[in-house]
C-alpha positions as MATLAB code, in Angstrom:
seq = 'XXXXXXXXXXXXXXXXXXXXXXXXXXXXXXXXXXXXXXXXXXXXXXXXXXXXXXXXXXXXXXXXXXX';
ca = [
       5.452   10.240    2.109;
       8.533    9.917   -0.043;
       6.928    9.900   -3.488;
       3.922    8.971   -5.584;
       3.897    6.328   -8.284;
       0.839    5.596  -10.455;
      -1.301    7.544   -7.943;
      -0.117    5.397   -5.003;
       1.483    7.245   -2.100;
       4.697    5.519   -1.031;
       5.931    5.704    2.561;
       9.104    4.399    4.143;
       8.417    2.593    7.407;
      10.969    1.681   10.037;
      10.488   -0.832   12.815;
      13.092   -2.194   15.185;
      14.136   -4.963   12.792;
      14.020   -3.484    9.294;
      13.079   -0.716    6.912;
      10.296   -1.404    4.438;
       7.991    0.482    2.097;
       4.215    0.795    2.035;
       2.146    2.006   -0.902;
      -1.420    3.214   -0.385;
      -3.944    3.583   -3.189;
      -5.811    6.889   -3.619;
      -8.983    5.245   -2.240;
      -7.280    3.890    0.897;
      -9.361    5.045    3.851;
      -9.490    2.468    6.646;
     -12.405    2.440    9.031;
     -13.391    0.104   11.833;
     -16.837   -1.342   11.140;
     -17.299   -3.040   14.503;
     -16.490   -6.406   16.065;
     -18.505   -8.411   13.516;
     -17.092   -6.819   10.354;
     -13.660   -5.640   11.537;
     -11.604   -3.245    9.449;
     -12.663   -2.033    5.998;
      -9.563   -0.730    4.204;
     -11.496    1.071    1.487;
      -8.575    0.641   -0.899;
      -5.284   -1.135   -1.454;
      -2.182   -1.331    0.727;
       0.982   -2.966   -0.636;
       4.350   -3.682    0.999;
       7.893   -4.160   -0.284;
      11.368   -4.326    1.191;
      12.859   -1.785   -1.256;
      11.574    1.151   -3.241;
      12.091   -0.816   -6.461;
      10.158   -3.777   -5.060;
       7.197   -1.653   -4.009;
       7.057   -0.141   -7.499;
       7.013   -3.675   -8.979;
       4.159   -4.541   -6.596;
       2.253   -1.486   -7.834;
       2.937   -2.451  -11.464;
       1.730   -6.008  -10.782;
      -1.415   -4.742   -9.081;
      -2.060   -2.250  -11.884;
      -1.597   -5.002  -14.475;
      -3.953   -7.375  -12.624;
      -6.856   -4.899  -12.523;
      -6.370   -3.615  -16.081;
      -6.249   -6.986  -17.864;
];
């Protein structure tokens, strides 16, 4: 984890093609519910290509649930 922002934990991810950022909400707790139901994320996961972009995604999400 590189930092928290509005209670989201922000991580920097690196794959073979690029670096990107992932933000996980405090309630994020994925669990596999079986072949019929698949994965239940139990929260919110957001992605952005820069730290500034992921913070804008968090702001947009925060704005959408609070208005």
